[in-house]
C-alpha positions, -999 to +999 in steps of 0.1 A: -083+149+081-102+136+107-100+102+122-124+089+109-111+095+072-077+090+080-092+053+091-108+052+064-080+059+044-059+036+055-086+004+054-089+018+017-051+017+010-052-018+029-075-034+001-061-016-021-023-027-014-032-064-008-047-064-046-015-048-053+001-082-039-017-111-051-016-099-090+020-090-082+025-127-074-005-135-107+022-119-133+047-130-117+040-165-122+032-164-153+055-176-190+068-145-202+060-120-172+056-083-187+087-069-167+076-040-163+043-042-157+058-064-123+079-034-116+055-011-117+031-026-099+066-036-072+074+007-071+034+012-065+024-016-039+062+001-014+043+038-025+014+025-009+034+005+027+040+041+024+018+063+027-001+032+049+029+046+071+027+075+077-007+073+073-006+046+105+018+073+122-006+103+122-028+083+141-002+077+172-005+112+194+029+128+199+039+124+240+061+155+246+090+134+271 
């Protein structure tokens, strides 16, 4: 992937992560939230965070000391 493609993917993932965060907050505020759906959303959010971190790290050049 080129740097531009990585940056585009990062932006997409960040937006999805933010949207998922809002959805989790909204779902958790209802009287009896669906715990299974809530757990799945939280796992998805963690996977997105991991992918974002991996892509951010790929943008940092390796420096040989």
